[in-house]
PASEBA-1860 file (N, C-alpha, C; in nm, 3 decimals):
! residues 121
1> MQSNDDSV> -2.078/1.239/2.663/-2.116/1.136/2.568/-2.194/1.026/2.640 ~ -2.290/0.976/2.569/-2.373/0.869/2.621/-2.362/0.751/2.527 ~ -2.361/0.632/2.580/-2.347/0.514/2.497/-2.473/0.431/2.501 ~ -2.531/0.401/2.381/-2.647/0.314/2.380/-2.607/0.168/2.366 ~ -2.485/0.139/2.337/-2.429/0.005/2.349/-2.281/0.021/2.378 ~ -2.212/-0.090/2.395/-2.072/-0.083/2.438/-1.977/-0.030/2.331 ~ -2.018/-0.032/2.203/-1.923/0.003/2.099/-1.949/0.138/2.032 ~ -2.065/0.200/2.055/-2.097/0.324/1.985/-2.125/0.435/2.086
9> ERCEFMHV> -2.051/0.544/2.071/-2.076/0.661/2.155/-2.142/0.767/2.071 ~ -2.234/0.841/2.131/-2.306/0.947/2.061/-2.303/1.074/2.145 ~ -2.311/1.186/2.077/-2.320/1.313/2.147/-2.454/1.320/2.221 ~ -2.451/1.375/2.342/-2.576/1.393/2.417/-2.662/1.501/2.353 ~ -2.599/1.604/2.301/-2.670/1.716/2.240/-2.623/1.730/2.097 ~ -2.713/1.764/2.009/-2.675/1.786/1.870/-2.621/1.927/1.858 ~ -2.491/1.938/1.867/-2.427/2.069/1.855/-2.303/2.051/1.770 ~ -2.307/2.104/1.650/-2.193/2.094/1.559/-2.098/2.209/1.587
17> HEEIVTAV> -1.973/2.178/1.601/-1.868/2.279/1.623/-1.820/2.324/1.485 ~ -1.890/2.421/1.429/-1.869/2.463/1.290/-1.723/2.497/1.260 ~ -1.657/2.569/1.351/-1.518/2.610/1.323/-1.425/2.490/1.314 ~ -1.448/2.388/1.395/-1.366/2.267/1.388/-1.396/2.190/1.259 ~ -1.524/2.175/1.228/-1.565/2.103/1.108/-1.508/2.172/0.984 ~ -1.518/2.304/0.979/-1.467/2.379/0.863/-1.315/2.366/0.852 ~ -1.245/2.375/0.964/-1.098/2.364/0.961/-1.054/2.227/0.911 ~ -1.119/2.123/0.960/-1.084/1.987/0.917/-1.123/1.966/0.771
25> ENCMPDEE> -1.238/2.016/0.732/-1.284/2.003/0.594/-1.185/2.067/0.497 ~ -1.128/2.180/0.535/-1.029/2.249/0.451/-0.898/2.173/0.440 ~ -0.871/2.084/0.533/-0.747/2.006/0.531/-0.762/1.872/0.458 ~ -0.885/1.832/0.434/-0.909/1.702/0.372/-0.867/1.702/0.225 ~ -0.805/1.593/0.180/-0.776/1.580/0.036/-0.907/1.569/-0.041 ~ -0.902/1.594/-0.171/-1.022/1.584/-0.252/-1.064/1.437/-0.265 ~ -1.189/1.415/-0.305/-1.246/1.280/-0.314/-1.164/1.188/-0.403 ~ -1.122/1.237/-0.518/-1.046/1.154/-0.611/-0.915/1.106/-0.549
33> SLYDLADL> -0.847/1.195/-0.477/-0.723/1.157/-0.410/-0.748/1.050/-0.303 ~ -0.858/1.062/-0.232/-0.891/0.963/-0.129/-0.920/0.826/-0.192 ~ -0.991/0.825/-0.304/-1.016/0.699/-0.374/-0.885/0.639/-0.424 ~ -0.797/0.723/-0.480/-0.667/0.674/-0.528/-0.585/0.617/-0.413 ~ -0.590/0.682/-0.297/-0.518/0.634/-0.180/-0.572/0.498/-0.134 ~ -0.705/0.485/-0.133/-0.766/0.357/-0.097/-0.723/0.248/-0.194 ~ -0.718/0.280/-0.323/-0.674/0.182/-0.423/-0.528/0.142/-0.400 ~ -0.445/0.239/-0.364/-0.305/0.209/-0.335/-0.294/0.108/-0.221
41> YKIFADST> -0.368/0.133/-0.114/-0.360/0.043/0.001/-0.418/-0.094/-0.029 ~ -0.510/-0.104/-0.123/-0.561/-0.236/-0.164/-0.448/-0.322/-0.221 ~ -0.353/-0.259/-0.287/-0.239/-0.333/-0.344/-0.160/-0.402/-0.234 ~ -0.152/-0.339/-0.118/-0.077/-0.394/-0.006/-0.154/-0.503/0.069 ~ -0.276/-0.534/0.024/-0.360/-0.631/0.093/-0.330/-0.775/0.053 ~ -0.233/-0.797/-0.033/-0.199/-0.931/-0.079/-0.060/-0.968/-0.029 ~ -0.049/-1.078/0.043/0.080/-1.115/0.104/0.186/-1.147/-0.001 ~ 0.147/-1.200/-0.116/0.246/-1.226/-0.221/0.307/-1.096/-0.271
49> RIKILYVL> 0.224/-0.995/-0.291/0.277/-0.866/-0.335/0.368/-0.806/-0.229 ~ 0.331/-0.821/-0.103/0.417/-0.770/0.006/0.552/-0.842/0.003 ~ 0.550/-0.973/-0.014/0.675/-1.050/-0.022/0.761/-1.000/-0.138 ~ 0.700/-0.980/-0.253/0.775/-0.932/-0.368/0.836/-0.795/-0.340 ~ 0.760/-0.707/-0.278/0.813/-0.575/-0.244/0.932/-0.587/-0.148 ~ 0.922/-0.676/-0.049/1.034/-0.694/0.043/1.156/-0.752/-0.027 ~ 1.134/-0.843/-0.121/1.245/-0.897/-0.200/1.314/-0.783/-0.275 ~ 1.232/-0.698/-0.338/1.288/-0.589/-0.418/1.348/-0.477/-0.333
57> LESEMCVC> 1.316/-0.476/-0.206/1.385/-0.383/-0.114/1.533/-0.417/-0.106 ~ 1.562/-0.546/-0.117/1.699/-0.595/-0.101/1.779/-0.589/-0.230 ~ 1.713/-0.617/-0.343/1.787/-0.624/-0.468/1.694/-0.618/-0.587 ~ 1.744/-0.562/-0.693/1.676/-0.571/-0.823/1.681/-0.718/-0.865 ~ 1.571/-0.770/-0.916/1.566/-0.911/-0.951/1.478/-0.935/-1.074 ~ 1.502/-1.049/-1.141/1.417/-1.090/-1.252/1.309/-1.183/-1.199 ~ 1.209/-1.210/-1.283/1.097/-1.296/-1.245/1.146/-1.434/-1.199 ~ 1.241/-1.492/-1.271/1.291/-1.626/-1.236/1.349/-1.630/-1.095
65> DIAQLLNM> 1.429/-1.528/-1.062/1.491/-1.523/-0.930/1.387/-1.505/-0.820 ~ 1.289/-1.417/-0.844/1.184/-1.395/-0.744/1.102/-1.522/-0.725 ~ 1.068/-1.588/-0.835/0.990/-1.712/-0.828/1.063/-1.819/-0.747 ~ 1.193/-1.834/-0.771/1.269/-1.934/-0.696/1.276/-1.897/-0.548 ~ 1.305/-1.772/-0.521/1.318/-1.725/-0.382/1.188/-1.746/-0.304 ~ 1.075/-1.718/-0.367/0.946/-1.728/-0.299/0.878/-1.864/-0.319 ~ 0.945/-1.953/-0.393/0.892/-2.087/-0.418/0.753/-2.080/-0.481 ~ 0.745/-1.999/-0.587/0.619/-1.980/-0.658/0.646/-1.994/-0.808
73> SQSAISHQ> 0.538/-2.004/-0.885/0.555/-2.014/-1.029/0.589/-1.877/-1.088 ~ 0.659/-1.882/-1.202/0.694/-1.757/-1.270/0.568/-1.683/-1.314 ~ 0.465/-1.756/-1.355/0.343/-1.689/-1.400/0.273/-1.617/-1.284 ~ 0.275/-1.676/-1.165/0.215/-1.610/-1.048/0.292/-1.483/-1.014 ~ 0.424/-1.491/-1.020/0.507/-1.373/-0.991/0.484/-1.266/-1.098 ~ 0.482/-1.307/-1.224/0.459/-1.212/-1.334/0.326/-1.139/-1.318 ~ 0.223/-1.213/-1.281/0.092/-1.153/-1.260/0.099/-1.044/-1.152 ~ 0.161/-1.078/-1.040/0.169/-0.981/-0.930/0.258/-0.862/-0.966
81> LRVLKASR> 0.363/-0.887/-1.041/0.449/-0.777/-1.086/0.373/-0.681/-1.178 ~ 0.285/-0.735/-1.262/0.202/-0.649/-1.348/0.114/-0.557/-1.264 ~ 0.055/-0.613/-1.158/-0.029/-0.534/-1.068/0.055/-0.426/-1.001 ~ 0.172/-0.465/-0.950/0.260/-0.369/-0.882/0.310/-0.261/-0.977 ~ 0.339/-0.300/-1.100/0.387/-0.202/-1.199/0.275/-0.106/-1.237 ~ 0.154/-0.158/-1.256/0.039/-0.074/-1.290/0.011/0.027/-1.180 ~ 0.043/-0.009/-1.057/0.024/0.080/-0.943/0.145/0.170/-0.918 ~ 0.243/0.160/-1.005/0.365/0.241/-0.999/0.447/0.216/-0.871
89> LVKNRRDG> 0.438/0.092/-0.819/0.518/0.056/-0.703/0.650/-0.009/-0.745 ~ 0.652/-0.071/-0.861/0.776/-0.127/-0.915/0.798/-0.074/-1.057 ~ 0.922/-0.078/-1.097/0.960/-0.041/-1.234/1.046/-0.153/-1.289 ~ 1.071/-0.151/-1.417/1.156/-0.255/-1.474/1.254/-0.195/-1.573 ~ 1.358/-0.273/-1.600/1.456/-0.237/-1.702/1.497/-0.365/-1.773 ~ 1.526/-0.352/-1.898/1.564/-0.468/-1.979/1.715/-0.470/-1.995 ~ 1.772/-0.589/-1.979/1.914/-0.612/-2.004/1.921/-0.734/-2.096 ~ 1.931/-0.709/-2.226/1.924/-0.818/-2.323/1.784/-0.875/-2.323
97> KTVFYSLS> 1.772/-1.005/-2.298/1.641/-1.069/-2.293/1.582/-1.073/-2.153 ~ 1.659/-1.031/-2.055/1.615/-1.038/-1.916/1.557/-0.904/-1.872 ~ 1.443/-0.912/-1.802/1.381/-0.792/-1.745/1.402/-0.797/-1.594 ~ 1.460/-0.689/-1.541/1.485/-0.678/-1.398/1.385/-0.580/-1.337 ~ 1.338/-0.615/-1.219/1.240/-0.533/-1.147/1.304/-0.473/-1.023 ~ 1.259/-0.353/-0.989/1.304/-0.286/-0.868/1.191/-0.196/-0.817 ~ 1.206/-0.147/-0.695/1.105/-0.056/-0.641/1.110/0.076/-0.716 ~ 0.996/0.138/-0.733/0.989/0.264/-0.807/1.059/0.379/-0.736
105> DDHIKTIL> 1.046/0.383/-0.603/1.109/0.491/-0.527/1.117/0.455/-0.380 ~ 1.175/0.543/-0.301/1.195/0.518/-0.158/1.066/0.524/-0.076 ~ 0.959/0.578/-0.134/0.833/0.585/-0.060/0.781/0.445/-0.025 ~ 0.805/0.349/-0.111/0.756/0.214/-0.087/0.822/0.156/0.037 ~ 0.951/0.178/0.052/1.022/0.131/0.173/0.963/0.197/0.296 ~ 0.935/0.326/0.289/0.878/0.399/0.402/0.741/0.342/0.439 ~ 0.657/0.316/0.340/0.524/0.260/0.365/0.536/0.124/0.434 ~ 0.623/0.038/0.381/0.642/-0.094/0.440/0.699/-0.085/0.582
113> DQGLEHIN> 0.799/-0.001/0.600/0.861/0.014/0.732/0.760/0.064/0.836 ~ 0.681/0.163/0.798/0.584/0.218/0.893/0.473/0.118/0.924 ~ 0.429/0.043/0.822/0.329/-0.059/0.846/0.378/-0.167/0.940 ~ 0.501/-0.213/0.917/0.559/-0.316/1.003/0.580/-0.264/1.145 ~ 0.625/-0.140/1.157/0.643/-0.079/1.289/0.509/-0.072/1.362 ~ 0.404/-0.037/1.291/0.272/-0.026/1.352/0.223/-0.161/1.404 ~ 0.236/-0.268/1.324/0.186/-0.397/1.370/0.272/-0.458/1.480 ~ 0.397/-0.412/1.491/0.486/-0.464/1.595/0.477/-0.386/1.726
121> E> 0.396/-0.282/1.729/0.381/-0.203/1.854/0.309/-0.282/1.960
END
């Protein structure tokens, strides 16, 4: 490999390793799945949503409780919960007039744990 600047390396010869390219191409998810995955990770790009997910890791909670815990307005929490629910990261259940939120499944904990482990390396 030859480098024309410090950050970009290029092949010296144009030689495509067809068998490697084909093998990797066969393992790649389809385009739609990759776009959906990118959209999922965009949800994790907001620190308020991350805080809400961590809160819900510990306990099912209503909007009022989350708002008090995070020192935010109920409308701000409700907005973020709508985004999280639309992305199927949280679910809700009604108990009388109160709506309680919780994580949709254990995958969310795994995603958060692995992300935190990665940044702490």
